[in-house]
C-alpha positions in Angstrom: -73.4 -95.6 -26.4 -72.6 -92.0 -27.0 -70.2 -90.5 -29.6 -69.6 -86.7 -29.6 -68.1 -85.5 -32.9 -66.5 -82.2 -33.9 -64.4 -80.0 -31.8 -67.2 -79.1 -29.4 -67.8 -75.7 -30.9 -68.0 -73.8 -34.1 -68.2 -75.0 -37.6 -67.9 -78.7 -38.2 -69.5 -79.8 -35.0 -72.2 -82.2 -35.7 -73.5 -83.3 -32.3 -73.7 -86.3 -30.2 -75.0 -89.7 -31.5 -76.8 -92.2 -29.1 -77.2 -95.8 -30.3 -79.3 -98.3 -28.2 -77.5 -101.1 -26.4 -79.5 -104.2 -25.6 -79.5 -105.4 -22.0 -76.6 -107.7 -21.2 -74.4 -106.4 -24.0 -71.8 -103.7 -23.9 -72.0 -102.4 -27.5 -74.8 -101.5 -29.9 -75.7 -103.7 -32.8 -73.7 -102.3 -35.7 -73.9 -103.2 -39.3 -71.1 -105.6 -40.4 -69.8 -103.0 -42.9 -69.8 -100.2 -40.3 -71.0 -96.7 -41.1 -69.6 -94.8 -44.1 -70.7 -91.3 -42.9 -72.1 -89.7 -39.7 -75.4 -89.3 -41.5 -75.6 -93.0 -41.7 -75.1 -93.3 -37.9 -78.0 -90.8 -37.5 -80.3 -93.0 -39.7 -79.5 -96.2 -37.8 -82.3 -98.0 -36.1 -83.4 -96.1 -32.9 -80.5 -93.7 -33.1 -80.7 -90.4 -31.4 -79.0 -87.2 -32.3 -78.3 -84.4 -29.9 -77.3 -81.3 -31.8 -76.0 -79.4 -28.8 -72.4 -78.7 -29.6 -70.9 -78.3 -26.1 -70.2 -80.6 -23.2 -73.0 -83.2 -23.1 -73.9 -85.2 -20.0 -76.1 -88.3 -20.8 -78.7 -89.3 -18.3 -80.2 -92.7 -17.6 -82.5 -92.5 -20.7 -81.9 -91.0 -24.2 -84.5 -88.4 -23.4 -82.6 -87.1 -20.4 -79.5 -85.1 -21.0 -77.8 -81.8 -20.0 -75.6 -79.4 -21.9 -73.9 -76.0 -21.2 -75.3 -73.0 -22.9 -73.3 -69.8 -22.4 -74.4 -66.2 -23.2 -72.2 -63.3 -23.1 -73.4 -59.7 -23.1 -71.0 -56.9 -23.8 -70.9 -53.1 -24.1 -69.8 -52.9 -27.8 -70.3 -49.1 -28.1 -68.0 -48.4 -25.1 -70.6 -46.1 -23.5 -69.8 -45.6 -19.9 -72.4 -47.3 -17.7 -73.0 -45.6 -14.3 
């Protein structure tokens, strides 16, 4: 089960939380009281946190995932390039 938090970019993005799901079930084992904070989710048993803050594609295992990293180079000095 994956939950992406934040707006996907900028301040306030905290990443994606992965919680293990036992075979034959559709949801992870959650505490009866739930989670009070996102930090509690990250400390859950066998939880994984992916800190990439853009679109995440989860693979067949928690160790396999993809995300987009974009880099922009600009000519800030406005020097003509020939």
